[in-house]
C-alpha positions in Angstrom: 0.0 0.0 0.0 1.1 3.6 -0.7 1.8 5.7 2.4 -0.7 8.6 2.7 0.0 9.9 6.2 2.6 12.7 6.8 4.8 13.4 9.8 2.4 15.7 11.7 -0.6 13.4 11.0 1.5 10.4 12.1 2.6 12.0 15.3 -0.9 13.1 16.2 -2.3 9.7 15.5 0.3 7.9 17.6 -0.1 10.3 20.5 -3.9 10.1 20.4 -3.8 6.3 20.2 -1.5 6.1 23.2 -3.7 8.5 25.2 -6.9 6.5 24.4 -5.2 3.2 25.2 -4.1 4.6 28.6 -7.8 5.0 29.4 -8.0 1.2 29.7 -5.5 1.3 32.6 -5.8 4.8 34.1 -8.7 7.2 34.6 -12.1 5.7 34.0 -10.6 2.3 33.2 -13.1 1.6 30.4 -12.7 -0.7 27.4 -13.6 2.2 25.1 -9.9 3.1 25.3 -9.2 0.1 23.0 -10.5 2.4 20.2 -7.0 3.9 20.5 -5.6 0.9 18.5 -7.1 2.4 15.3 -5.2 5.7 15.3 -2.1 4.0 16.7 -1.9 1.3 14.1 -2.7 3.7 11.2 0.0 6.0 12.5 2.6 3.3 12.8 1.8 1.9 9.3 1.5 5.4 7.8 -1.5 4.2 5.8 -5.1 5.3 6.5 -7.8 3.2 4.7 -10.3 6.1 4.8 -7.7 8.4 3.2 -7.1 5.8 0.5 -10.8 5.6 -0.3 -11.3 9.4 -0.5 -8.0 10.1 -2.2 -6.6 12.3 0.6 -2.9 12.3 1.4 -1.1 14.4 4.0 2.2 12.9 3.0 3.3 15.3 0.3 5.7 14.6 -2.5 8.3 12.5 -0.8 5.9 9.7 0.1 4.5 9.4 -3.4 6.0 6.4 -5.1 8.2 6.6 -8.2 6.5 8.3 -11.1 5.8 6.4 -14.3 
C-alpha cells in the first residue's frame, strides 16, 4: 500500500492512540480506550484506509512512489 500519512498526522495519530489506550488502565478504566488501537496502528503503518478511499494524502511529494 502507498503511504498517505505525513509526519504531523502520524505524530498526532500515535499520540492520540496512546492516550486513548491509557484510558484502559488509568482514569475511567473503560474498554472504550481500545479504540486507540485504530489511530495507533494507522500512524505506525503510515496508511489510512479512509484516506485511500477518499484520495486524501497528508504525506506530500516524498511519500509518493516513483513516477511512471
